[in-house]
N, C-alpha and C positions, 0 to 999 in steps of 0.2 A: 504494500500500500504506500503510495507516494505521500510526501509531506502535505501536498495540497489536498489530497483526499482525506488524510487524517484531520487536517484543519476543518475541512467541510463537515466531516462527521461530528467533530466536537462542537462546532458552532451551531449546527442544526439541532443537535441534542440539547444544547443550552437554550436555544430559542424555544424548543418544545417545553422544557422545564419552566422557563419564565412565563410562557403563555399559560400553562396549567396552574401556575400560582397566581395568575392575574385574570381569572375567569369572571370576576365580579363586574357587573355592569355599573359604570360610573361615568362622570364627566371630568375631563382634564383640560388644562390650559396648554395650548401649543402655539407659540408665535402669535399670541393675542387672540387666538380662536378658542371657542368652547367646542371640544371634540368629544363625541360620544364613544366610549369604549364598550365593546360588546363581546360576549362569548363567541367563539368560532371565527373571530375577525382579528387580524394582526394588530397588535397594540403599537402605534407609531412611536411610543416612548421607549420601547424595548431596544431599539437601535436608533442611531441619529440620522439615518438616511432620509427620513421624511422631513425632518427639520432642515437638513442640509439642502434638500430639493427646494423647499419653500423659500429659503434664504436666497437661493441663487438662480431660480428659474426666471426666464425673461418673458414677461407678459406685458404687452402694451394694451391700452384701452381700445375699445372698438374692434377687438379681434375675436374670432370665433374659436373657442378652445374645447378640445376633447381630452378627457383624462381616461386612460384605460387602467382597469384594476384599482378602483378608487379606495377600496377598504373602508376605513372609517370616514372617508370623504375630506380629510384634512387638506390635501393638496388642491382638490377641486374647490373647496371653500376659500382657500387663499387666492386662487385664480379668480373666483367669483367676486372677491373684494376689489379686484382690479379691472375686470371687464365682464361683459355679458353679451351673448349667452355663453354659458358653459354647460357641457354635457359630460357626465361621468358614467362609466359602465363598470360592471363587475359580474363575474359568473357566479359568485357566492351570494345566495339570497339573503343570508344573514348580514353580509356587508352592505347590500343595497338598503336594507332597513336601517342599519346603523348610520350610513352616510346621509340618508334622508333626515334622520334625527339631527345630525350635525348641522345640516342646512337650516333646519327649523330653529335650532339654538342660536344661530348667527344671523337670523333674518334674511336668509339667502334663497328661500324657496322660489322666489320669482326670478332669480338670476342663474341658478344651478339646477339642472334636471338630472336625476339619478335613474339609470335604466339597468334592468337585469339582462345579461346576455354575455356570450363568449366573445371577447375582443371587440371587433367592429360590427358584429351581427345586428345590434340594435340601431345602428346609424348608417346603414348601407346607402340610404338615399340622400345623405347630407355630406357636406364638405367643410373642412376646418382649416384655419390659418396656422394653428399650433396644436400638436398632439403631445400630451404629457404621459410618461410611463415610468413609474418607479417599480421595475419588474422583479420577479423572482429570478435568480441567476445561478443557483446551485444546480449541478448536474445530477439531479435525483428525481425519482418518481414521486408524485404527491399521493399520499394515502388518506388524506382528510382535507376538509375545507381549509383548516389553518395551514397545513403544509403547502397548499397551493400558493401561499404568500411568499415562500422562499424556494420552491422546487420548480425548475423550468423544464423538467424532463431529463432523461439520461443523456441526451445529446443537445440540450437546450432547444428542443423542438418548439416550445412556446415562443421563444425569441425569434426563431426563424420564421414562424408563421406570422407573427406580428409584423415583421419587416416586409414580408411578401405581400401582405394585405394592406399595409398602411397607405400606399400611394392611391388606392381606390377612393380614399376619403380626404386626402391631403391636397390642398390648393397648390397650384404650380409654384407659387412663390412662398409656400408655407414651410414650416420646419417642425421637426420632432425633437423633443428634449427627453432624454432617457438616461437613467443613472445606472452605472455599474460600479462595483468596488474591486479592490485588488484581490479579493477572495474569489472573484468570478474568473472563468476561463477566458481572459481578455483576448488572447490571440484568436481563439475560435470565434468569439463574438465579433471581432473586427473583420474576420473573413466573411461572416454572415452579412455584416453591414455592406461590405464591398460587393458581395454577390447580389445583394438587392439593389445595387447601383446607387447607393447613397454616398455623398461626400460628407465629411464630418469634421468637427472641431471640438476640443474640450473647452467648455466655457467656465468651468469651476472645478476645483480640486481641493480636498480637505480630509482630515482624519475623522473616522466614525467608529462605532462599535467599540467603545472603550479606548479609542485612539489606537487600536491595533490595525484596523483596515484603513485604506485610503479610498475615498469616494471620488468618482469622476462623473461629472454631469456633461454628457455629450449633446451636441446639437447636430442633427442630421438634416441635410437639405439636398 
């Protein structure tokens, strides 16, 4: 077992333990937002990637924004504070209910719409200026709703599918903002990005997850 696989195994086991210890439904503050925490939905306070994403994402007013895999809705809510309309999707029905409550708590129900569905399936008839994705990136199968928050499939199939489908709803001059960490198989992911014929740049870099990992916020265009 390579060191990267050992690290992946340890981190995902830790995430599972932390989630099981934080099943209680409650409201937390994140970057000035009231965020609903729910069972079966990834807690954005467990790691710093959500906070990092919100701090560094580039959203201008009057842009149409789509967030994929919204979870608690924290990133979509932060985008909704800056622009409208925002649509957020998630395959996890518990996450959709949780994110809808986050929008209600922040007075954003008229600016952010949360839809149930796999990746782009709920928005196939729409186009967007910006697509946001804080994806799972560990090369593991997902055995539960919560594991879908960090498991992208044994060969990162979820990321590959996201990249292949994104252009169908992305405006010609639009961009994708997607976060990976140093724990992800970055070489493989960059190959997938190039295979999907996207150019890219890193727009933010910083330490996350107890300052052990480095987060990279990529902009694809």
